[in-house]
C-alpha positions in Angstrom: 9.9 60.5 219.8 12.5 60.3 222.7 13.0 57.2 224.7 10.9 57.1 227.8 12.7 56.7 231.1 12.2 53.3 232.7 12.1 53.0 236.4 12.4 49.9 238.6 9.9 49.8 241.5 9.2 47.2 244.1 6.4 47.3 246.6 7.0 46.7 250.3 4.1 45.0 252.0 2.9 45.3 255.7 4.9 42.2 256.7 8.2 43.4 255.2 7.9 41.1 252.1 8.1 42.6 248.6 6.3 42.5 245.3 8.6 43.1 242.3 10.7 44.8 241.3 9.0 45.7 238.0 10.0 48.1 235.4 7.7 51.0 234.6 7.7 54.0 232.3 7.8 57.4 234.0 4.4 58.0 232.3 2.8 55.1 234.2 0.1 56.3 236.7 -0.1 55.5 240.3 -3.4 53.8 239.5 -1.6 51.5 237.1 0.9 50.6 239.9 -2.0 49.8 242.3 -3.7 47.6 239.7 -0.4 45.6 239.4 -0.2 45.2 243.2 -3.8 43.9 243.4 -3.2 41.4 240.6 0.1 40.2 241.9 -0.7 40.1 245.6 1.0 37.1 247.2 -1.2 34.1 248.2 -1.5 33.2 251.8 -1.3 36.8 253.3 -3.7 37.5 256.1 -4.6 40.9 254.6 -5.6 40.9 250.9 -6.8 44.0 249.0 -9.9 43.3 246.9 -9.7 46.5 244.8 -7.3 49.4 243.9 -9.4 51.7 246.2 -8.2 49.7 249.2 -4.5 50.6 248.6 -2.4 53.6 249.3 1.1 53.9 248.0 3.7 55.8 250.0 7.1 57.0 248.6 9.5 59.3 250.4 6.9 59.9 253.1 4.2 61.0 250.7 0.9 59.4 249.8 0.8 59.2 246.0 -2.3 60.4 244.1 -3.9 57.9 241.6 -4.0 60.3 238.6 -0.3 61.3 238.9 2.4 59.7 236.9 5.5 58.2 238.4 7.5 61.1 236.8 5.1 63.7 238.3 5.6 62.2 241.8 9.2 63.5 241.6 10.5 60.2 243.0 14.3 60.7 243.5 15.2 57.6 241.5 18.6 58.9 240.4 19.8 58.7 244.0 18.6 55.2 244.9 21.4 52.6 245.3 20.9 49.9 242.6 18.3 52.0 240.9 15.2 50.3 242.5 12.6 52.4 244.2 10.8 51.0 247.2 7.2 52.1 247.7 5.3 51.1 250.8 1.9 49.6 250.4 -0.9 50.5 252.9 -4.1 48.5 252.8 -7.4 49.8 254.0 -10.0 47.1 253.7 -13.5 48.3 252.7 -15.6 49.7 255.5 -18.2 47.0 255.1 -15.7 44.4 256.3 -14.0 46.3 259.1 -15.4 47.9 262.2 -13.0 50.7 262.6 -11.9 51.6 259.1 -8.4 52.1 260.3 -5.5 51.7 258.0 -3.4 48.6 258.3 -0.2 50.4 258.4 3.2 48.9 259.3 6.5 50.5 258.3 9.6 48.5 258.2 12.9 50.2 258.9 14.0 51.2 255.4 17.0 53.5 254.7 15.4 54.6 251.4 12.4 55.9 253.3 14.4 58.2 255.5 15.0 55.7 258.3 11.4 55.6 259.4 11.3 53.3 262.5 9.1 50.3 262.8 5.5 51.5 263.7 2.5 49.2 264.2 0.5 51.6 266.4 -2.0 52.3 263.5 -2.6 48.6 262.8 
């Protein structure tokens, strides 16, 4: 059995802080990454996901599907300086607790994410 490729991933939160980095197998699913985010969410944040279903992960401008593996997402990890992939975390609280159901979506200026400018218009 060949060695599985290990990938370092950290998760960028709405306020610019990070969770991780953590090392994952390329066979890890996006759902597994989301479970880790929920369990390791920092204390004291104003926005806290209660379940995996409240989280969207974005990498290279694409929303990642839960059933896909890290390897299937075709994340360009070979081209990342330092070898750490940054994924943006978008939190959408359950509709029972929010009136609008809008995504809480704030991007920080991140060169790895194709220089997306700061945007808080969807928050």
